[in-house]
N, C-alpha and C positions, 0 to 999 in steps of 0.2 A: 259362321265363324265360331269356333269353340272358345269358351271363356276359361282362362287359366286361373286357378285359385292357388294363391300362395298361403300355406298354412300359418305363417307368421302374421300375415295381414288378417286372416280370419280370427286368429287367436286374439289379436289386438282389438278387433271389432267387438268380440265377445267381452273382453275386459271393459271396454268403454260402456257397453250396455249394462254390465253388472254394476259399474260405478254409478251410472245414471239412476239405476234402481235404488242403490244405497242412499244417494243424495235425496231422492224423493221421500224415502222413509225417514231420513234424518230431518228433513224440512217439516214433515208432519209432526214428528216428535218435538221439534223446537216450538212449533205453534202451540201444541198442547202445554208444554212447559211454560211458555209465556202467558197463556191463558190462566194457568194455575197460579203463577206469580201475581198477576193482576188481582185475582180473587183474594189471595193472602194479603196483599197490600191494602185492598179495599176493606177487608175485615179489620186490619190493624188500625186504619184511619177511623173507622166507625167506633172501635173500642176506645181510641184516644178521645174522640169527641164525647163519648158517653162518660168516660172517666172525668171529664171536665164539666159534666152535667150540661152539655149543650143540647138545646131542644131539637126535636126532629125537624121543625120548621127551619131552624138556623142551619142544620146539617144539609137540608135540601137546597137552601139558598147558596151555601158554599159549593155544593156539587154543581149547581147550575152556573155559578161564576167560573168554575173550572172549564165548563163547556163554552164559555164566552158569552153567556147570557147575563143580563143584569138581574140581580136578585129582586124578587117581588115582595120582599118582606121589610117591614119598617122596624127600627130598633125597639119601639114600644111593644110590637107584637112578639118579639123575641123574649123580652122580659116577662110578658104575660104568660107565654107558653112555657118558659123555664120553670115557673112555679107549679104548673100543671103536670110536668113530666116526672114520672117516677122511674128510678132505675133499680 
């Protein structure tokens, strides 16, 4: 039995494949843009902490609390570390 090919169907199949390729490219581009955005946001957060003269230990504790972990730093340690930190 011979298969009959309709040019309209073949053209539509080609358009679908072309669209799928564009979607894949755009998803990859979106992932890269989101990664870049997270990096910029992280840098801004660090700059804000440093402008407030927050110690590295306190910054680390804040980061861990964002991850759902309990900070392992005591307030006394923060005060001691703040005097040691130069910006």
